[in-house]
PDB file with one MODEL, atoms N, CA, C and O in Angstrom:
MODEL        1
ATOM      1  N   MET A   1      75.420  39.459 -26.855  1.00  0.00           N
ATOM      2  CA  MET A   1      75.303  39.997 -28.186  1.00  0.00           C
ATOM      3  C   MET A   1      73.681  40.513 -28.212  1.00  0.00           C
ATOM      4  O   MET A   1      72.706  39.839 -27.881  1.00  0.00           O
ATOM      5  N   ALA A   2      73.690  41.596 -28.594  1.00  0.00           N
ATOM      6  CA  ALA A   2      72.152  41.997 -28.875  1.00  0.00           C
ATOM      7  C   ALA A   2      71.576  41.631 -30.119  1.00  0.00           C
ATOM      8  O   ALA A   2      72.118  41.561 -31.222  1.00  0.00           O
ATOM      9  N   GLU A   3      70.318  41.390 -29.765  1.00  0.00           N
ATOM     10  CA  GLU A   3      69.563  40.786 -30.918  1.00  0.00           C
ATOM     11  C   GLU A   3      69.059  41.852 -31.860  1.00  0.00           C
ATOM     12  O   GLU A   3      68.546  42.925 -31.543  1.00  0.00           O
ATOM     13  N   HIS A   4      69.308  41.341 -33.170  1.00  0.00           N
ATOM     14  CA  HIS A   4      69.013  42.577 -33.960  1.00  0.00           C
ATOM     15  C   HIS A   4      67.464  42.519 -34.411  1.00  0.00           C
ATOM     16  O   HIS A   4      66.842  41.457 -34.387  1.00  0.00           O
ATOM     17  N   ARG A   5      66.859  43.798 -34.842  1.00  0.00           N
ATOM     18  CA  ARG A   5      65.513  43.774 -35.078  1.00  0.00           C
ATOM     19  C   ARG A   5      65.129  43.152 -36.384  1.00  0.00           C
ATOM     20  O   ARG A   5      64.128  42.484 -36.638  1.00  0.00           O
ATOM     21  N   VAL A   6      66.134  43.507 -37.172  1.00  0.00           N
ATOM     22  CA  VAL A   6      65.872  42.851 -38.583  1.00  0.00           C
ATOM     23  C   VAL A   6      67.359  42.036 -38.973  1.00  0.00           C
ATOM     24  O   VAL A   6      68.358  42.588 -39.435  1.00  0.00           O
ATOM     25  N   PRO A   7      67.231  40.776 -38.696  1.00  0.00           N
ATOM     26  CA  PRO A   7      68.525  40.148 -38.975  1.00  0.00           C
ATOM     27  C   PRO A   7      68.715  39.868 -40.570  1.00  0.00           C
ATOM     28  O   PRO A   7      67.846  39.576 -41.392  1.00  0.00           O
ATOM     29  N   ALA A   8      69.989  40.029 -40.740  1.00  0.00           N
ATOM     30  CA  ALA A   8      70.271  39.925 -42.319  1.00  0.00           C
ATOM     31  C   ALA A   8      70.111  38.507 -42.660  1.00  0.00           C
ATOM     32  O   ALA A   8      70.286  37.585 -41.864  1.00  0.00           O
ATOM     33  N   PRO A   9      69.790  38.393 -43.811  1.00  0.00           N
ATOM     34  CA  PRO A   9      69.491  36.815 -44.486  1.00  0.00           C
ATOM     35  C   PRO A   9      70.791  36.314 -44.613  1.00  0.00           C
ATOM     36  O   PRO A   9      71.738  37.020 -44.961  1.00  0.00           O
ATOM     37  N   VAL A  10      70.889  34.926 -44.298  1.00  0.00           N
ATOM     38  CA  VAL A  10      72.086  34.355 -44.643  1.00  0.00           C
ATOM     39  C   VAL A  10      72.022  33.636 -46.371  1.00  0.00           C
ATOM     40  O   VAL A  10      71.205  32.769 -46.682  1.00  0.00           O
ATOM     41  N   ILE A  11      72.777  34.061 -47.070  1.00  0.00           N
ATOM     42  CA  ILE A  11      72.604  33.747 -48.452  1.00  0.00           C
ATOM     43  C   ILE A  11      73.737  32.604 -48.773  1.00  0.00           C
ATOM     44  O   ILE A  11      74.936  32.857 -48.660  1.00  0.00           O
ATOM     45  N   ALA A  12      73.329  31.550 -49.112  1.00  0.00           N
ATOM     46  CA  ALA A  12      74.371  30.285 -49.382  1.00  0.00           C
ATOM     47  C   ALA A  12      75.075  30.613 -50.424  1.00  0.00           C
ATOM     48  O   ALA A  12      74.659  31.485 -51.187  1.00  0.00           O
ATOM     49  N   GLU A  13      76.225  29.989 -50.631  1.00  0.00           N
ATOM     50  CA  GLU A  13      77.111  30.201 -51.867  1.00  0.00           C
ATOM     51  C   GLU A  13      76.385  29.738 -52.981  1.00  0.00           C
ATOM     52  O   GLU A  13      75.688  28.728 -52.881  1.00  0.00           O
ATOM     53  N   GLY A  14      76.473  30.351 -53.997  1.00  0.00           N
ATOM     54  CA  GLY A  14      75.593  29.875 -55.291  1.00  0.00           C
ATOM     55  C   GLY A  14      74.037  30.318 -55.204  1.00  0.00           C
ATOM     56  O   GLY A  14      73.308  30.183 -56.186  1.00  0.00           O
ATOM     57  N   GLU A  15      73.647  30.760 -54.197  1.00  0.00           N
ATOM     58  CA  GLU A  15      72.149  31.004 -54.024  1.00  0.00           C
ATOM     59  C   GLU A  15      71.725  32.325 -54.742  1.00  0.00           C
ATOM     60  O   GLU A  15      72.426  33.337 -54.713  1.00  0.00           O
ATOM     61  N   LYS A  16      70.680  32.251 -55.305  1.00  0.00           N
ATOM     62  CA  LYS A  16      70.285  33.483 -56.075  1.00  0.00           C
ATOM     63  C   LYS A  16      69.214  33.925 -55.222  1.00  0.00           C
ATOM     64  O   LYS A  16      68.139  33.326 -55.209  1.00  0.00           O
ATOM     65  N   PRO A  17      69.480  35.117 -54.381  1.00  0.00           N
ATOM     66  CA  PRO A  17      68.488  35.858 -53.386  1.00  0.00           C
ATOM     67  C   PRO A  17      67.264  36.381 -54.373  1.00  0.00           C
ATOM     68  O   PRO A  17      67.603  36.516 -55.548  1.00  0.00           O
ATOM     69  N   LYS A  18      66.141  36.637 -54.113  1.00  0.00           N
ATOM     70  CA  LYS A  18      65.207  37.365 -54.721  1.00  0.00           C
ATOM     71  C   LYS A  18      64.772  38.741 -54.070  1.00  0.00           C
ATOM     72  O   LYS A  18      65.080  38.919 -52.892  1.00  0.00           O
ATOM     73  N   GLY A  19      64.180  39.581 -54.650  1.00  0.00           N
ATOM     74  CA  GLY A  19      63.754  40.685 -54.305  1.00  0.00           C
ATOM     75  C   GLY A  19      64.670  41.799 -53.727  1.00  0.00           C
ATOM     76  O   GLY A  19      65.639  42.032 -54.450  1.00  0.00           O
ATOM     77  N   PRO A  20      64.595  42.491 -52.668  1.00  0.00           N
ATOM     78  CA  PRO A  20      65.529  43.382 -52.160  1.00  0.00           C
ATOM     79  C   PRO A  20      66.850  42.688 -51.822  1.00  0.00           C
ATOM     80  O   PRO A  20      67.924  43.171 -52.182  1.00  0.00           O
ATOM     81  N   ALA A  21      66.764  41.611 -51.164  1.00  0.00           N
ATOM     82  CA  ALA A  21      68.136  40.882 -50.693  1.00  0.00           C
ATOM     83  C   ALA A  21      68.843  40.521 -52.078  1.00  0.00           C
ATOM     84  O   ALA A  21      69.983  40.087 -51.907  1.00  0.00           O
ATOM     85  N   SER A  22      68.448  40.596 -53.368  1.00  0.00           N
ATOM     86  CA  SER A  22      69.270  40.477 -54.406  1.00  0.00           C
ATOM     87  C   SER A  22      70.365  41.249 -54.590  1.00  0.00           C
ATOM     88  O   SER A  22      71.320  40.918 -55.292  1.00  0.00           O
ATOM     89  N   TYR A  23      70.252  42.468 -53.870  1.00  0.00           N
ATOM     90  CA  TYR A  23      71.105  43.606 -53.971  1.00  0.00           C
ATOM     91  C   TYR A  23      72.278  43.271 -52.797  1.00  0.00           C
ATOM     92  O   TYR A  23      73.422  43.709 -52.923  1.00  0.00           O
ATOM     93  N   PHE A  24      71.974  42.661 -51.941  1.00  0.00           N
ATOM     94  CA  PHE A  24      72.803  42.596 -50.607  1.00  0.00           C
ATOM     95  C   PHE A  24      74.242  42.202 -50.884  1.00  0.00           C
ATOM     96  O   PHE A  24      75.182  42.842 -50.412  1.00  0.00           O
ATOM     97  N   PRO A  25      74.385  41.228 -51.593  1.00  0.00           N
ATOM     98  CA  PRO A  25      75.917  40.786 -51.936  1.00  0.00           C
ATOM     99  C   PRO A  25      76.747  41.908 -52.469  1.00  0.00           C
ATOM    100  O   PRO A  25      77.866  42.171 -52.030  1.00  0.00           O
ATOM    101  N   ASN A  26      76.137  42.577 -53.464  1.00  0.00           N
ATOM    102  CA  ASN A  26      76.900  43.756 -54.233  1.00  0.00           C
ATOM    103  C   ASN A  26      76.994  44.807 -53.200  1.00  0.00           C
ATOM    104  O   ASN A  26      78.047  45.446 -53.195  1.00  0.00           O
ATOM    105  N   ILE A  27      75.900  45.176 -52.134  1.00  0.00           N
ATOM    106  CA  ILE A  27      76.020  46.198 -51.405  1.00  0.00           C
ATOM    107  C   ILE A  27      77.363  46.093 -50.495  1.00  0.00           C
ATOM    108  O   ILE A  27      78.215  46.979 -50.417  1.00  0.00           O
ATOM    109  N   GLU A  28      77.391  44.775 -49.788  1.00  0.00           N
ATOM    110  CA  GLU A  28      78.578  44.527 -49.123  1.00  0.00           C
ATOM    111  C   GLU A  28      79.818  44.706 -49.628  1.00  0.00           C
ATOM    112  O   GLU A  28      80.674  45.343 -49.015  1.00  0.00           O
ATOM    113  N   LYS A  29      80.047  44.090 -50.940  1.00  0.00           N
ATOM    114  CA  LYS A  29      81.127  44.396 -51.694  1.00  0.00           C
ATOM    115  C   LYS A  29      81.363  46.043 -51.999  1.00  0.00           C
ATOM    116  O   LYS A  29      82.430  46.604 -51.752  1.00  0.00           O
ATOM    117  N   THR A  30      80.557  46.506 -52.395  1.00  0.00           N
ATOM    118  CA  THR A  30      80.746  48.146 -52.804  1.00  0.00           C
ATOM    119  C   THR A  30      80.997  48.882 -51.667  1.00  0.00           C
ATOM    120  O   THR A  30      81.783  49.821 -51.793  1.00  0.00           O
ATOM    121  N   TYR A  31      80.437  48.641 -50.426  1.00  0.00           N
ATOM    122  CA  TYR A  31      80.673  49.778 -49.393  1.00  0.00           C
ATOM    123  C   TYR A  31      81.312  49.015 -48.260  1.00  0.00           C
ATOM    124  O   TYR A  31      81.351  49.604 -47.180  1.00  0.00           O
ATOM    125  N   GLY A  32      81.797  47.852 -48.325  1.00  0.00           N
ATOM    126  CA  GLY A  32      82.537  47.240 -47.333  1.00  0.00           C
ATOM    127  C   GLY A  32      81.998  47.017 -45.791  1.00  0.00           C
ATOM    128  O   GLY A  32      82.687  46.854 -44.784  1.00  0.00           O
ATOM    129  N   LYS A  33      80.758  47.053 -45.891  1.00  0.00           N
ATOM    130  CA  LYS A  33      80.193  46.772 -44.511  1.00  0.00           C
ATOM    131  C   LYS A  33      79.203  45.774 -44.479  1.00  0.00           C
ATOM    132  O   LYS A  33      78.457  45.681 -45.454  1.00  0.00           O
ATOM    133  N   PRO A  34      79.063  44.969 -43.470  1.00  0.00           N
ATOM    134  CA  PRO A  34      78.146  43.816 -43.446  1.00  0.00           C
ATOM    135  C   PRO A  34      76.670  44.323 -43.700  1.00  0.00           C
ATOM    136  O   PRO A  34      76.404  45.519 -43.581  1.00  0.00           O
ATOM    137  N   MET A  35      75.768  43.436 -44.035  1.00  0.00           N
ATOM    138  CA  MET A  35      74.239  43.887 -44.348  1.00  0.00           C
ATOM    139  C   MET A  35      73.855  44.279 -42.879  1.00  0.00           C
ATOM    140  O   MET A  35      73.234  45.329 -42.719  1.00  0.00           O
ATOM    141  N   GLN A  36      74.164  43.548 -41.856  1.00  0.00           N
ATOM    142  CA  GLN A  36      73.638  43.655 -40.667  1.00  0.00           C
ATOM    143  C   GLN A  36      73.850  45.276 -40.153  1.00  0.00           C
ATOM    144  O   GLN A  36      72.970  45.805 -39.474  1.00  0.00           O
ATOM    145  N   HIS A  37      74.936  45.925 -40.488  1.00  0.00           N
ATOM    146  CA  HIS A  37      75.057  47.265 -40.509  1.00  0.00           C
ATOM    147  C   HIS A  37      74.202  47.926 -41.018  1.00  0.00           C
ATOM    148  O   HIS A  37      73.502  48.611 -40.272  1.00  0.00           O
ATOM    149  N   TRP A  38      73.996  47.946 -42.262  1.00  0.00           N
ATOM    150  CA  TRP A  38      72.936  48.750 -42.902  1.00  0.00           C
ATOM    151  C   TRP A  38      71.569  48.405 -42.581  1.00  0.00           C
ATOM    152  O   TRP A  38      70.744  49.318 -42.606  1.00  0.00           O
ATOM    153  N   LEU A  39      71.194  47.232 -42.283  1.00  0.00           N
ATOM    154  CA  LEU A  39      69.681  46.869 -41.752  1.00  0.00           C
ATOM    155  C   LEU A  39      69.645  47.587 -40.516  1.00  0.00           C
ATOM    156  O   LEU A  39      68.663  48.307 -40.337  1.00  0.00           O
ATOM    157  N   ASP A  40      70.637  47.526 -39.512  1.00  0.00           N
ATOM    158  CA  ASP A  40      70.305  48.156 -38.197  1.00  0.00           C
ATOM    159  C   ASP A  40      70.118  49.772 -38.314  1.00  0.00           C
ATOM    160  O   ASP A  40      69.228  50.421 -37.764  1.00  0.00           O
ATOM    161  N   LEU A  41      70.946  50.176 -38.984  1.00  0.00           N
ATOM    162  CA  LEU A  41      70.717  51.727 -39.303  1.00  0.00           C
ATOM    163  C   LEU A  41      69.254  51.959 -39.790  1.00  0.00           C
ATOM    164  O   LEU A  41      68.523  52.775 -39.229  1.00  0.00           O
ATOM    165  N   ALA A  42      68.863  51.218 -40.844  1.00  0.00           N
ATOM    166  CA  ALA A  42      67.503  51.370 -41.484  1.00  0.00           C
ATOM    167  C   ALA A  42      66.396  51.163 -40.513  1.00  0.00           C
ATOM    168  O   ALA A  42      65.433  51.928 -40.449  1.00  0.00           O
ATOM    169  N   ALA A  43      66.556  50.069 -39.726  1.00  0.00           N
ATOM    170  CA  ALA A  43      65.439  49.935 -38.844  1.00  0.00           C
ATOM    171  C   ALA A  43      65.383  50.826 -37.764  1.00  0.00           C
ATOM    172  O   ALA A  43      64.250  51.030 -37.328  1.00  0.00           O
ATOM    173  N   ASP A  44      66.244  51.365 -37.260  1.00  0.00           N
ATOM    174  CA  ASP A  44      66.355  52.418 -36.115  1.00  0.00           C
ATOM    175  C   ASP A  44      65.601  53.613 -36.879  1.00  0.00           C
ATOM    176  O   ASP A  44      64.581  54.062 -36.355  1.00  0.00           O
ATOM    177  N   ARG A  45      65.997  54.076 -37.930  1.00  0.00           N
ATOM    178  CA  ARG A  45      65.482  55.272 -38.502  1.00  0.00           C
ATOM    179  C   ARG A  45      63.988  55.158 -38.904  1.00  0.00           C
ATOM    180  O   ARG A  45      63.263  56.153 -38.907  1.00  0.00           O
ATOM    181  N   LEU A  46      63.524  53.867 -39.257  1.00  0.00           N
ATOM    182  CA  LEU A  46      62.154  53.536 -39.861  1.00  0.00           C
ATOM    183  C   LEU A  46      61.175  53.750 -38.665  1.00  0.00           C
ATOM    184  O   LEU A  46      59.971  53.828 -38.908  1.00  0.00           O
ATOM    185  N   ASP A  47      61.646  53.850 -37.353  1.00  0.00           N
ATOM    186  CA  ASP A  47      60.901  54.158 -36.021  1.00  0.00           C
ATOM    187  C   ASP A  47      60.302  55.464 -36.280  1.00  0.00           C
ATOM    188  O   ASP A  47      59.178  55.630 -35.805  1.00  0.00           O
ATOM    189  N   ALA A  48      60.886  56.541 -37.017  1.00  0.00           N
ATOM    190  CA  ALA A  48      60.541  57.720 -36.810  1.00  0.00           C
ATOM    191  C   ALA A  48      60.252  58.358 -38.028  1.00  0.00           C
ATOM    192  O   ALA A  48      59.535  59.357 -38.061  1.00  0.00           O
ATOM    193  N   GLU A  49      60.824  57.791 -39.173  1.00  0.00           N
ATOM    194  CA  GLU A  49      60.845  58.228 -40.476  1.00  0.00           C
ATOM    195  C   GLU A  49      60.206  57.512 -41.427  1.00  0.00           C
ATOM    196  O   GLU A  49      60.217  56.284 -41.336  1.00  0.00           O
ATOM    197  N   PRO A  50      59.502  58.188 -42.562  1.00  0.00           N
ATOM    198  CA  PRO A  50      58.955  57.221 -43.396  1.00  0.00           C
ATOM    199  C   PRO A  50      60.274  56.802 -44.694  1.00  0.00           C
ATOM    200  O   PRO A  50      61.340  57.383 -44.896  1.00  0.00           O
ATOM    201  N   HIS A  51      59.736  55.694 -45.341  1.00  0.00           N
ATOM    202  CA  HIS A  51      60.695  54.900 -46.264  1.00  0.00           C
ATOM    203  C   HIS A  51      61.751  55.868 -47.102  1.00  0.00           C
ATOM    204  O   HIS A  51      62.973  55.740 -47.176  1.00  0.00           O
ATOM    205  N   MET A  52      60.943  56.826 -47.680  1.00  0.00           N
ATOM    206  CA  MET A  52      62.107  57.743 -48.698  1.00  0.00           C
ATOM    207  C   MET A  52      62.890  58.538 -47.924  1.00  0.00           C
ATOM    208  O   MET A  52      63.986  58.900 -48.352  1.00  0.00           O
ATOM    209  N   LYS A  53      62.387  58.958 -46.547  1.00  0.00           N
ATOM    210  CA  LYS A  53      63.315  59.717 -45.983  1.00  0.00           C
ATOM    211  C   LYS A  53      64.555  58.990 -45.485  1.00  0.00           C
ATOM    212  O   LYS A  53      65.715  59.402 -45.517  1.00  0.00           O
ATOM    213  N   VAL A  54      64.141  57.948 -45.064  1.00  0.00           N
ATOM    214  CA  VAL A  54      65.262  56.713 -44.844  1.00  0.00           C
ATOM    215  C   VAL A  54      66.284  56.649 -46.056  1.00  0.00           C
ATOM    216  O   VAL A  54      67.502  56.799 -45.961  1.00  0.00           O
ATOM    217  N   VAL A  55      65.697  56.446 -46.999  1.00  0.00           N
ATOM    218  CA  VAL A  55      66.460  56.089 -48.182  1.00  0.00           C
ATOM    219  C   VAL A  55      67.298  57.475 -48.609  1.00  0.00           C
ATOM    220  O   VAL A  55      68.503  57.357 -48.832  1.00  0.00           O
ATOM    221  N   GLU A  56      66.799  58.503 -48.698  1.00  0.00           N
ATOM    222  CA  GLU A  56      67.438  59.753 -48.664  1.00  0.00           C
ATOM    223  C   GLU A  56      68.822  60.133 -47.766  1.00  0.00           C
ATOM    224  O   GLU A  56      69.883  60.590 -48.192  1.00  0.00           O
ATOM    225  N   TRP A  57      68.461  59.800 -46.421  1.00  0.00           N
ATOM    226  CA  TRP A  57      69.395  59.712 -45.407  1.00  0.00           C
ATOM    227  C   TRP A  57      70.590  58.911 -45.778  1.00  0.00           C
ATOM    228  O   TRP A  57      71.726  59.381 -45.722  1.00  0.00           O
ATOM    229  N   LEU A  58      70.288  57.533 -46.208  1.00  0.00           N
ATOM    230  CA  LEU A  58      71.409  56.611 -46.313  1.00  0.00           C
ATOM    231  C   LEU A  58      72.176  57.214 -47.697  1.00  0.00           C
ATOM    232  O   LEU A  58      73.393  57.086 -47.832  1.00  0.00           O
ATOM    233  N   LYS A  59      71.454  57.787 -48.562  1.00  0.00           N
ATOM    234  CA  LYS A  59      72.338  58.223 -49.767  1.00  0.00           C
ATOM    235  C   LYS A  59      73.174  59.609 -49.307  1.00  0.00           C
ATOM    236  O   LYS A  59      74.346  59.728 -49.665  1.00  0.00           O
ATOM    237  N   GLY A  60      72.732  60.315 -48.759  1.00  0.00           N
ATOM    238  CA  GLY A  60      73.349  61.751 -48.317  1.00  0.00           C
ATOM    239  C   GLY A  60      74.241  61.445 -47.147  1.00  0.00           C
ATOM    240  O   GLY A  60      75.311  62.046 -47.060  1.00  0.00           O
ATOM    241  N   GLU A  61      73.899  60.578 -46.259  1.00  0.00           N
ATOM    242  CA  GLU A  61      75.106  60.580 -45.025  1.00  0.00           C
ATOM    243  C   GLU A  61      75.925  59.482 -45.255  1.00  0.00           C
ATOM    244  O   GLU A  61      77.060  59.560 -44.786  1.00  0.00           O
ATOM    245  N   HIS A  62      75.540  58.216 -46.022  1.00  0.00           N
ATOM    246  CA  HIS A  62      76.466  57.236 -46.263  1.00  0.00           C
ATOM    247  C   HIS A  62      77.063  56.919 -47.553  1.00  0.00           C
ATOM    248  O   HIS A  62      77.909  56.046 -47.747  1.00  0.00           O
ATOM    249  N   GLY A  63      76.522  57.749 -48.473  1.00  0.00           N
ATOM    250  CA  GLY A  63      76.904  57.589 -49.943  1.00  0.00           C
ATOM    251  C   GLY A  63      76.496  56.421 -50.673  1.00  0.00           C
ATOM    252  O   GLY A  63      77.174  55.941 -51.581  1.00  0.00           O
ATOM    253  N   LEU A  64      75.404  55.964 -50.289  1.00  0.00           N
ATOM    254  CA  LEU A  64      74.870  54.781 -51.056  1.00  0.00           C
ATOM    255  C   LEU A  64      74.054  55.171 -52.185  1.00  0.00           C
ATOM    256  O   LEU A  64      73.496  56.269 -52.172  1.00  0.00           O
ATOM    257  N   GLY A  65      73.923  54.323 -53.225  1.00  0.00           N
ATOM    258  CA  GLY A  65      73.202  54.736 -54.478  1.00  0.00           C
ATOM    259  C   GLY A  65      71.745  54.355 -54.151  1.00  0.00           C
ATOM    260  O   GLY A  65      71.408  53.556 -53.277  1.00  0.00           O
ATOM    261  N   HIS A  66      70.874  55.087 -55.029  1.00  0.00           N
ATOM    262  CA  HIS A  66      69.395  54.944 -54.717  1.00  0.00           C
ATOM    263  C   HIS A  66      68.863  53.574 -54.693  1.00  0.00           C
ATOM    264  O   HIS A  66      68.132  53.177 -53.785  1.00  0.00           O
ATOM    265  N   GLY A  67      69.271  52.770 -55.802  1.00  0.00           N
ATOM    266  CA  GLY A  67      68.722  51.353 -55.692  1.00  0.00           C
ATOM    267  C   GLY A  67      69.286  50.617 -54.595  1.00  0.00           C
ATOM    268  O   GLY A  67      68.560  49.714 -54.179  1.00  0.00           O
ATOM    269  N   HIS A  68      70.597  50.797 -53.910  1.00  0.00           N
ATOM    270  CA  HIS A  68      71.008  50.011 -52.811  1.00  0.00           C
ATOM    271  C   HIS A  68      70.246  50.364 -51.607  1.00  0.00           C
ATOM    272  O   HIS A  68      69.724  49.563 -50.830  1.00  0.00           O
ATOM    273  N   ALA A  69      70.232  51.928 -51.515  1.00  0.00           N
ATOM    274  CA  ALA A  69      69.523  52.202 -50.316  1.00  0.00           C
ATOM    275  C   ALA A  69      67.996  51.693 -50.265  1.00  0.00           C
ATOM    276  O   ALA A  69      67.585  51.083 -49.278  1.00  0.00           O
ATOM    277  N   ASN A  70      67.242  51.949 -51.285  1.00  0.00           N
ATOM    278  CA  ASN A  70      65.874  51.477 -51.337  1.00  0.00           C
ATOM    279  C   ASN A  70      65.773  49.911 -51.040  1.00  0.00           C
ATOM    280  O   ASN A  70      64.763  49.476 -50.487  1.00  0.00           O
ATOM    281  N   ALA A  71      66.598  49.246 -51.330  1.00  0.00           N
ATOM    282  CA  ALA A  71      66.651  47.824 -51.260  1.00  0.00           C
ATOM    283  C   ALA A  71      66.930  47.710 -49.798  1.00  0.00           C
ATOM    284  O   ALA A  71      66.174  46.973 -49.166  1.00  0.00           O
ATOM    285  N   ILE A  72      67.841  48.286 -49.188  1.00  0.00           N
ATOM    286  CA  ILE A  72      67.684  48.021 -47.641  1.00  0.00           C
ATOM    287  C   ILE A  72      66.655  48.406 -46.933  1.00  0.00           C
ATOM    288  O   ILE A  72      66.162  47.698 -46.055  1.00  0.00           O
ATOM    289  N   VAL A  73      66.172  49.721 -47.286  1.00  0.00           N
ATOM    290  CA  VAL A  73      65.123  50.095 -46.616  1.00  0.00           C
ATOM    291  C   VAL A  73      63.641  49.250 -46.670  1.00  0.00           C
ATOM    292  O   VAL A  73      62.855  48.976 -45.763  1.00  0.00           O
ATOM    293  N   ALA A  74      63.610  48.988 -47.983  1.00  0.00           N
ATOM    294  CA  ALA A  74      62.277  48.056 -48.411  1.00  0.00           C
ATOM    295  C   ALA A  74      62.611  46.651 -47.621  1.00  0.00           C
ATOM    296  O   ALA A  74      61.713  46.062 -47.017  1.00  0.00           O
ATOM    297  N   TYR A  75      63.502  46.321 -47.648  1.00  0.00           N
ATOM    298  CA  TYR A  75      63.584  44.718 -46.749  1.00  0.00           C
ATOM    299  C   TYR A  75      63.474  44.918 -45.035  1.00  0.00           C
ATOM    300  O   TYR A  75      62.920  44.179 -44.220  1.00  0.00           O
ATOM    301  N   ALA A  76      64.136  46.063 -44.840  1.00  0.00           N
ATOM    302  CA  ALA A  76      64.011  46.138 -43.244  1.00  0.00           C
ATOM    303  C   ALA A  76      62.594  46.758 -42.894  1.00  0.00           C
ATOM    304  O   ALA A  76      62.244  46.617 -41.723  1.00  0.00           O
ATOM    305  N   LYS A  77      61.853  47.330 -43.627  1.00  0.00           N
ATOM    306  CA  LYS A  77      60.504  47.597 -43.521  1.00  0.00           C
ATOM    307  C   LYS A  77      59.612  46.479 -43.688  1.00  0.00           C
ATOM    308  O   LYS A  77      58.726  46.333 -42.847  1.00  0.00           O
ATOM    309  N   ALA A  78      59.710  45.673 -44.638  1.00  0.00           N
ATOM    310  CA  ALA A  78      58.917  44.407 -44.877  1.00  0.00           C
ATOM    311  C   ALA A  78      59.129  43.365 -43.550  1.00  0.00           C
ATOM    312  O   ALA A  78      58.196  42.627 -43.235  1.00  0.00           O
ATOM    313  N   MET A  79      60.389  43.346 -42.799  1.00  0.00           N
ATOM    314  CA  MET A  79      60.691  42.558 -41.859  1.00  0.00           C
ATOM    315  C   MET A  79      60.217  43.171 -40.622  1.00  0.00           C
ATOM    316  O   MET A  79      59.856  42.421 -39.715  1.00  0.00           O
ATOM    317  N   LEU A  80      60.176  44.311 -40.479  1.00  0.00           N
ATOM    318  CA  LEU A  80      59.471  44.955 -39.259  1.00  0.00           C
ATOM    319  C   LEU A  80      58.129  44.759 -39.350  1.00  0.00           C
ATOM    320  O   LEU A  80      57.572  44.664 -38.255  1.00  0.00           O
ATOM    321  N   ALA A  81      57.457  44.672 -40.277  1.00  0.00           N
ATOM    322  CA  ALA A  81      55.979  44.548 -40.530  1.00  0.00           C
ATOM    323  C   ALA A  81      55.613  43.083 -40.188  1.00  0.00           C
ATOM    324  O   ALA A  81      54.423  42.792 -40.065  1.00  0.00           O
ATOM    325  N   LYS A  82      56.426  42.293 -40.053  1.00  0.00           N
ATOM    326  CA  LYS A  82      55.913  40.964 -39.766  1.00  0.00           C
ATOM    327  C   LYS A  82      55.549  40.636 -38.281  1.00  0.00           C
ATOM    328  O   LYS A  82      55.110  39.524 -37.984  1.00  0.00           O
TER     329      LYS A  82
ENDMDL
END
């Protein structure tokens, strides 16, 4: 199994995540894909494109809403900076 550059956080039942991760349960529910899928896409694009270009790509190519796309990119960018 390949290691993910930005692993999705594990959110325990009843836990209230903070920051961008607070959107993740709703993103999974709304778009039907696990967070790891979205984080992998964002991390790969962030190698060559700035934050807002990746947000626009997620919105245009994958139909995500602005807040959801921005939360994914912000989380991925912060994790890659560590």
